[in-house]
TORKOL-4160 file (C-alpha; in steps of 0.2 Angstrom, whole numbers, padded with zeros to 4 digits, m for minus):
289
<pt num="1" X="0000" Y="0000" Z="0000"/>
<pt num="2" X="0007" Y="0017" Z="m0005"/>
<pt num="3" X="0006" Y="0026" Z="0013"/>
<pt num="4" X="0013" Y="0042" Z="0006"/>
<pt num="5" X="m0001" Y="0043" Z="m0007"/>
<pt num="6" X="m0014" Y="0040" Z="0006"/>
<pt num="7" X="m0007" Y="0054" Z="0017"/>
<pt num="8" X="m0007" Y="0066" Z="0003"/>
<pt num="9" X="m0025" Y="0062" Z="0000"/>
<pt num="10" X="m0030" Y="0065" Z="0018"/>
<pt num="11" X="m0020" Y="0081" Z="0018"/>
<pt num="12" X="m0029" Y="0088" Z="0003"/>
<pt num="13" X="m0046" Y="0082" Z="0009"/>
<pt num="14" X="m0043" Y="0090" Z="0026"/>
<pt num="15" X="m0036" Y="0106" Z="0018"/>
<pt num="16" X="m0051" Y="0107" Z="0006"/>
<pt num="17" X="m0064" Y="0105" Z="0021"/>
<pt num="18" X="m0055" Y="0119" Z="0031"/>
<pt num="19" X="m0055" Y="0131" Z="0016"/>
<pt num="20" X="m0074" Y="0127" Z="0014"/>
<pt num="21" X="m0078" Y="0130" Z="0033"/>
<pt num="22" X="m0067" Y="0146" Z="0033"/>
<pt num="23" X="m0077" Y="0153" Z="0018"/>
<pt num="24" X="m0093" Y="0149" Z="0027"/>
<pt num="25" X="m0086" Y="0158" Z="0042"/>
<pt num="26" X="m0081" Y="0173" Z="0032"/>
<pt num="27" X="m0098" Y="0174" Z="0024"/>
<pt num="28" X="m0106" Y="0174" Z="0041"/>
<pt num="29" X="m0096" Y="0188" Z="0047"/>
<pt num="30" X="m0100" Y="0198" Z="0032"/>
<pt num="31" X="m0118" Y="0195" Z="0034"/>
<pt num="32" X="m0117" Y="0200" Z="0053"/>
<pt num="33" X="m0107" Y="0215" Z="0048"/>
<pt num="34" X="m0120" Y="0221" Z="0035"/>
<pt num="35" X="m0135" Y="0219" Z="0047"/>
<pt num="36" X="m0126" Y="0228" Z="0061"/>
<pt num="37" X="m0121" Y="0242" Z="0049"/>
<pt num="38" X="m0139" Y="0243" Z="0042"/>
<pt num="39" X="m0147" Y="0244" Z="0059"/>
<pt num="40" X="m0135" Y="0258" Z="0065"/>
<pt num="41" X="m0135" Y="0269" Z="0049"/>
<pt num="42" X="m0150" Y="0266" Z="0038"/>
<pt num="43" X="m0163" Y="0279" Z="0040"/>
<pt num="44" X="m0180" Y="0275" Z="0047"/>
<pt num="45" X="m0188" Y="0283" Z="0032"/>
<pt num="46" X="m0178" Y="0271" Z="0021"/>
<pt num="47" X="m0182" Y="0256" Z="0031"/>
<pt num="48" X="m0201" Y="0261" Z="0031"/>
<pt num="49" X="m0200" Y="0263" Z="0012"/>
<pt num="50" X="m0192" Y="0246" Z="0009"/>
<pt num="51" X="m0207" Y="0238" Z="0018"/>
<pt num="52" X="m0220" Y="0248" Z="0009"/>
<pt num="53" X="m0225" Y="0259" Z="0024"/>
<pt num="54" X="m0231" Y="0276" Z="0018"/>
<pt num="55" X="m0232" Y="0292" Z="0028"/>
<pt num="56" X="m0236" Y="0310" Z="0025"/>
<pt num="57" X="m0222" Y="0322" Z="0025"/>
<pt num="58" X="m0206" Y="0320" Z="0035"/>
<pt num="59" X="m0206" Y="0313" Z="0052"/>
<pt num="60" X="m0203" Y="0327" Z="0064"/>
<pt num="61" X="m0188" Y="0327" Z="0075"/>
<pt num="62" X="m0193" Y="0343" Z="0083"/>
<pt num="63" X="m0190" Y="0344" Z="0102"/>
<pt num="64" X="m0206" Y="0348" Z="0111"/>
<pt num="65" X="m0208" Y="0350" Z="0130"/>
<pt num="66" X="m0222" Y="0344" Z="0141"/>
<pt num="67" X="m0227" Y="0340" Z="0159"/>
<pt num="68" X="m0234" Y="0327" Z="0171"/>
<pt num="69" X="m0251" Y="0335" Z="0175"/>
<pt num="70" X="m0264" Y="0331" Z="0188"/>
<pt num="71" X="m0282" Y="0337" Z="0189"/>
<pt num="72" X="m0299" Y="0334" Z="0196"/>
<pt num="73" X="m0315" Y="0329" Z="0188"/>
<pt num="74" X="m0328" Y="0344" Z="0187"/>
<pt num="75" X="m0344" Y="0342" Z="0197"/>
<pt num="76" X="m0357" Y="0346" Z="0184"/>
<pt num="77" X="m0371" Y="0346" Z="0197"/>
<pt num="78" X="m0363" Y="0360" Z="0207"/>
<pt num="79" X="m0358" Y="0370" Z="0191"/>
<pt num="80" X="m0375" Y="0370" Z="0184"/>
<pt num="81" X="m0383" Y="0375" Z="0201"/>
<pt num="82" X="m0370" Y="0389" Z="0202"/>
<pt num="83" X="m0374" Y="0395" Z="0184"/>
<pt num="84" X="m0393" Y="0395" Z="0187"/>
<pt num="85" X="m0389" Y="0407" Z="0202"/>
<pt num="86" X="m0377" Y="0418" Z="0193"/>
<pt num="87" X="m0389" Y="0420" Z="0178"/>
<pt num="88" X="m0405" Y="0420" Z="0188"/>
<pt num="89" X="m0413" Y="0407" Z="0177"/>
<pt num="90" X="m0418" Y="0391" Z="0186"/>
<pt num="91" X="m0422" Y="0382" Z="0169"/>
<pt num="92" X="m0404" Y="0382" Z="0162"/>
<pt num="93" X="m0399" Y="0364" Z="0158"/>
<pt num="94" X="m0414" Y="0357" Z="0167"/>
<pt num="95" X="m0425" Y="0350" Z="0153"/>
<pt num="96" X="m0413" Y="0344" Z="0140"/>
<pt num="97" X="m0398" Y="0338" Z="0151"/>
<pt num="98" X="m0395" Y="0322" Z="0161"/>
<pt num="99" X="m0381" Y="0323" Z="0175"/>
<pt num="100" X="m0371" Y="0307" Z="0175"/>
<pt num="101" X="m0356" Y="0302" Z="0185"/>
<pt num="102" X="m0343" Y="0315" Z="0183"/>
<pt num="103" X="m0351" Y="0322" Z="0167"/>
<pt num="104" X="m0367" Y="0327" Z="0158"/>
<pt num="105" X="m0377" Y="0321" Z="0143"/>
<pt num="106" X="m0386" Y="0336" Z="0134"/>
<pt num="107" X="m0399" Y="0336" Z="0120"/>
<pt num="108" X="m0399" Y="0354" Z="0112"/>
<pt num="109" X="m0416" Y="0361" Z="0112"/>
<pt num="110" X="m0412" Y="0370" Z="0096"/>
<pt num="111" X="m0406" Y="0363" Z="0079"/>
<pt num="112" X="m0387" Y="0365" Z="0077"/>
<pt num="113" X="m0378" Y="0359" Z="0062"/>
<pt num="114" X="m0360" Y="0354" Z="0058"/>
<pt num="115" X="m0353" Y="0357" Z="0041"/>
<pt num="116" X="m0341" Y="0343" Z="0036"/>
<pt num="117" X="m0332" Y="0355" Z="0025"/>
<pt num="118" X="m0328" Y="0366" Z="0039"/>
<pt num="119" X="m0331" Y="0357" Z="0055"/>
<pt num="120" X="m0319" Y="0367" Z="0066"/>
<pt num="121" X="m0328" Y="0384" Z="0062"/>
<pt num="122" X="m0346" Y="0377" Z="0064"/>
<pt num="123" X="m0342" Y="0368" Z="0080"/>
<pt num="124" X="m0333" Y="0383" Z="0087"/>
<pt num="125" X="m0349" Y="0393" Z="0085"/>
<pt num="126" X="m0359" Y="0380" Z="0095"/>
<pt num="127" X="m0345" Y="0379" Z="0109"/>
<pt num="128" X="m0344" Y="0398" Z="0110"/>
<pt num="129" X="m0362" Y="0399" Z="0117"/>
<pt num="130" X="m0363" Y="0397" Z="0136"/>
<pt num="131" X="m0381" Y="0392" Z="0134"/>
<pt num="132" X="m0376" Y="0377" Z="0124"/>
<pt num="133" X="m0361" Y="0370" Z="0134"/>
<pt num="134" X="m0352" Y="0374" Z="0150"/>
<pt num="135" X="m0334" Y="0379" Z="0148"/>
<pt num="136" X="m0336" Y="0378" Z="0129"/>
<pt num="137" X="m0321" Y="0390" Z="0126"/>
<pt num="138" X="m0309" Y="0377" Z="0133"/>
<pt num="139" X="m0313" Y="0364" Z="0120"/>
<pt num="140" X="m0306" Y="0363" Z="0102"/>
<pt num="141" X="m0310" Y="0351" Z="0088"/>
<pt num="142" X="m0299" Y="0335" Z="0087"/>
<pt num="143" X="m0300" Y="0330" Z="0068"/>
<pt num="144" X="m0290" Y="0314" Z="0069"/>
<pt num="145" X="m0301" Y="0306" Z="0082"/>
<pt num="146" X="m0318" Y="0312" Z="0074"/>
<pt num="147" X="m0328" Y="0301" Z="0062"/>
<pt num="148" X="m0340" Y="0308" Z="0049"/>
<pt num="149" X="m0343" Y="0292" Z="0040"/>
<pt num="150" X="m0354" Y="0276" Z="0044"/>
<pt num="151" X="m0370" Y="0275" Z="0054"/>
<pt num="152" X="m0364" Y="0284" Z="0069"/>
<pt num="153" X="m0355" Y="0299" Z="0065"/>
<pt num="154" X="m0347" Y="0309" Z="0079"/>
<pt num="155" X="m0335" Y="0323" Z="0083"/>
<pt num="156" X="m0323" Y="0325" Z="0097"/>
<pt num="157" X="m0318" Y="0341" Z="0105"/>
<pt num="158" X="m0305" Y="0342" Z="0120"/>
<pt num="159" X="m0297" Y="0353" Z="0133"/>
<pt num="160" X="m0279" Y="0357" Z="0131"/>
<pt num="161" X="m0264" Y="0363" Z="0141"/>
<pt num="162" X="m0251" Y="0375" Z="0134"/>
<pt num="163" X="m0255" Y="0370" Z="0116"/>
<pt num="164" X="m0256" Y="0351" Z="0119"/>
<pt num="165" X="m0273" Y="0344" Z="0118"/>
<pt num="166" X="m0280" Y="0330" Z="0129"/>
<pt num="167" X="m0285" Y="0314" Z="0121"/>
<pt num="168" X="m0294" Y="0307" Z="0136"/>
<pt num="169" X="m0313" Y="0304" Z="0140"/>
<pt num="170" X="m0311" Y="0314" Z="0156"/>
<pt num="171" X="m0307" Y="0330" Z="0147"/>
<pt num="172" X="m0317" Y="0329" Z="0131"/>
<pt num="173" X="m0334" Y="0332" Z="0123"/>
<pt num="174" X="m0341" Y="0319" Z="0111"/>
<pt num="175" X="m0354" Y="0325" Z="0099"/>
<pt num="176" X="m0366" Y="0312" Z="0092"/>
<pt num="177" X="m0372" Y="0318" Z="0075"/>
<pt num="178" X="m0387" Y="0314" Z="0063"/>
<pt num="179" X="m0386" Y="0316" Z="0044"/>
<pt num="180" X="m0397" Y="0330" Z="0038"/>
<pt num="181" X="m0410" Y="0323" Z="0026"/>
<pt num="182" X="m0409" Y="0337" Z="0012"/>
<pt num="183" X="m0391" Y="0342" Z="0012"/>
<pt num="184" X="m0373" Y="0337" Z="0018"/>
<pt num="185" X="m0374" Y="0345" Z="0035"/>
<pt num="186" X="m0374" Y="0335" Z="0052"/>
<pt num="187" X="m0386" Y="0339" Z="0066"/>
<pt num="188" X="m0380" Y="0339" Z="0084"/>
<pt num="189" X="m0392" Y="0326" Z="0091"/>
<pt num="190" X="m0383" Y="0325" Z="0109"/>
<pt num="191" X="m0366" Y="0327" Z="0117"/>
<pt num="192" X="m0358" Y="0319" Z="0132"/>
<pt num="193" X="m0346" Y="0330" Z="0141"/>
<pt num="194" X="m0332" Y="0328" Z="0154"/>
<pt num="195" X="m0321" Y="0341" Z="0161"/>
<pt num="196" X="m0305" Y="0343" Z="0171"/>
<pt num="197" X="m0302" Y="0357" Z="0183"/>
<pt num="198" X="m0288" Y="0362" Z="0195"/>
<pt num="199" X="m0274" Y="0357" Z="0183"/>
<pt num="200" X="m0257" Y="0357" Z="0191"/>
<pt num="201" X="m0239" Y="0353" Z="0186"/>
<pt num="202" X="m0232" Y="0338" Z="0195"/>
<pt num="203" X="m0214" Y="0343" Z="0191"/>
<pt num="204" X="m0204" Y="0354" Z="0179"/>
<pt num="205" X="m0206" Y="0354" Z="0161"/>
<pt num="206" X="m0197" Y="0340" Z="0152"/>
<pt num="207" X="m0190" Y="0337" Z="0134"/>
<pt num="208" X="m0202" Y="0324" Z="0125"/>
<pt num="209" X="m0197" Y="0311" Z="0113"/>
<pt num="210" X="m0201" Y="0317" Z="0095"/>
<pt num="211" X="m0213" Y="0310" Z="0082"/>
<pt num="212" X="m0199" Y="0302" Z="0073"/>
<pt num="213" X="m0194" Y="0293" Z="0090"/>
<pt num="214" X="m0211" Y="0287" Z="0093"/>
<pt num="215" X="m0213" Y="0280" Z="0075"/>
<pt num="216" X="m0196" Y="0271" Z="0076"/>
<pt num="217" X="m0201" Y="0263" Z="0093"/>
<pt num="218" X="m0217" Y="0256" Z="0085"/>
<pt num="219" X="m0207" Y="0250" Z="0070"/>
<pt num="220" X="m0193" Y="0241" Z="0079"/>
<pt num="221" X="m0207" Y="0233" Z="0090"/>
<pt num="222" X="m0216" Y="0226" Z="0074"/>
<pt num="223" X="m0231" Y="0237" Z="0078"/>
<pt num="224" X="m0232" Y="0244" Z="0060"/>
<pt num="225" X="m0237" Y="0231" Z="0047"/>
<pt num="226" X="m0228" Y="0230" Z="0030"/>
<pt num="227" X="m0238" Y="0239" Z="0016"/>
<pt num="228" X="m0247" Y="0250" Z="0028"/>
<pt num="229" X="m0250" Y="0269" Z="0029"/>
<pt num="230" X="m0246" Y="0280" Z="0044"/>
<pt num="231" X="m0261" Y="0292" Z="0042"/>
<pt num="232" X="m0258" Y="0304" Z="0057"/>
<pt num="233" X="m0248" Y="0307" Z="0072"/>
<pt num="234" X="m0254" Y="0318" Z="0087"/>
<pt num="235" X="m0246" Y="0323" Z="0103"/>
<pt num="236" X="m0259" Y="0323" Z="0117"/>
<pt num="237" X="m0261" Y="0321" Z="0136"/>
<pt num="238" X="m0269" Y="0305" Z="0142"/>
<pt num="239" X="m0273" Y="0299" Z="0159"/>
<pt num="240" X="m0261" Y="0285" Z="0166"/>
<pt num="241" X="m0265" Y="0286" Z="0185"/>
<pt num="242" X="m0280" Y="0289" Z="0196"/>
<pt num="243" X="m0275" Y="0293" Z="0214"/>
<pt num="244" X="m0292" Y="0295" Z="0223"/>
<pt num="245" X="m0299" Y="0311" Z="0216"/>
<pt num="246" X="m0284" Y="0315" Z="0206"/>
<pt num="247" X="m0280" Y="0311" Z="0188"/>
<pt num="248" X="m0262" Y="0310" Z="0182"/>
<pt num="249" X="m0259" Y="0314" Z="0164"/>
<pt num="250" X="m0244" Y="0312" Z="0153"/>
<pt num="251" X="m0240" Y="0317" Z="0135"/>
<pt num="252" X="m0242" Y="0303" Z="0123"/>
<pt num="253" X="m0240" Y="0301" Z="0104"/>
<pt num="254" X="m0255" Y="0294" Z="0096"/>
<pt num="255" X="m0250" Y="0286" Z="0079"/>
<pt num="256" X="m0264" Y="0281" Z="0067"/>
<pt num="257" X="m0260" Y="0266" Z="0055"/>
<pt num="258" X="m0271" Y="0260" Z="0041"/>
<pt num="259" X="m0267" Y="0242" Z="0035"/>
<pt num="260" X="m0280" Y="0240" Z="0021"/>
<pt num="261" X="m0287" Y="0257" Z="0018"/>
<pt num="262" X="m0302" Y="0254" Z="0029"/>
<pt num="263" X="m0296" Y="0247" Z="0046"/>
<pt num="264" X="m0287" Y="0259" Z="0057"/>
<pt num="265" X="m0276" Y="0255" Z="0072"/>
<pt num="266" X="m0270" Y="0268" Z="0084"/>
<pt num="267" X="m0254" Y="0265" Z="0094"/>
<pt num="268" X="m0249" Y="0275" Z="0109"/>
<pt num="269" X="m0231" Y="0279" Z="0114"/>
<pt num="270" X="m0227" Y="0288" Z="0130"/>
<pt num="271" X="m0218" Y="0304" Z="0125"/>
<pt num="272" X="m0209" Y="0305" Z="0142"/>
<pt num="273" X="m0200" Y="0288" Z="0141"/>
<pt num="274" X="m0203" Y="0282" Z="0123"/>
<pt num="275" X="m0212" Y="0266" Z="0128"/>
<pt num="276" X="m0228" Y="0258" Z="0120"/>
<pt num="277" X="m0243" Y="0260" Z="0131"/>
<pt num="278" X="m0257" Y="0256" Z="0118"/>
<pt num="279" X="m0265" Y="0242" Z="0129"/>
<pt num="280" X="m0261" Y="0249" Z="0146"/>
<pt num="281" X="m0276" Y="0252" Z="0158"/>
<pt num="282" X="m0277" Y="0266" Z="0170"/>
<pt num="283" X="m0268" Y="0262" Z="0187"/>
<pt num="284" X="m0279" Y="0267" Z="0201"/>
<pt num="285" X="m0271" Y="0270" Z="0218"/>
<pt num="286" X="m0283" Y="0270" Z="0233"/>
<pt num="287" X="m0278" Y="0277" Z="0250"/>
<pt num="288" X="m0285" Y="0266" Z="0263"/>
<pt num="289" X="m0277" Y="0274" Z="0278"/>
């Protein structure tokens, strides 16, 4: 037997196998390097584009400031009683208003209409009359959270603090609308109102995470489906804690995402710490002492 020949055969086989394994190793390192490089340097906009995710305009990186706020629910029974005394009219909000827990449901005695082509102006006219709604001048129209289509159209107006609106049931009015029979106007059938008073800053103003930051957080956590559209983003205060009679609010990015042109999901990102809180419930802290 030619042992020298056998040794050379084993050597060549061993050498070939090592070259093959080394080439695989190098390819693996190159792939890992490419992924790391892409993750660190590729812009969010480019990553969204590659997955067919559309968005309107540039995602803002502007630095906005906001607060942790606290407030108390307004007692509408007391407010209505006081308004009757102040105006000497005992019939105010008596026959067309139901006082509910922490709020009211009112049915306007006169016909008021909202023009879908100019909702903000026509709604402001209604809100500006103290005979129609209490604290009306504190509320502004929230277009992104209103709905003028379908069988149950409604419009949302909310309070705000230093230019940032509230997106929370505790500080908003929901107008239930009825389509007018002869034109495109909507009649205000009723509204449900809640109001927050005695708003206080719980600590100094803080820098908030930007719209760009919030969208990126949703993207890397797989909250934005491929081939979807980011239809809107809105920074607003929402309640995260209830401590007895006090409600605590934090600025939150609300991001609207449409997956098929009809279905809308709204994700929420805490603008203070850039964490997703979409499905969080309000934490209630009771003092039993």
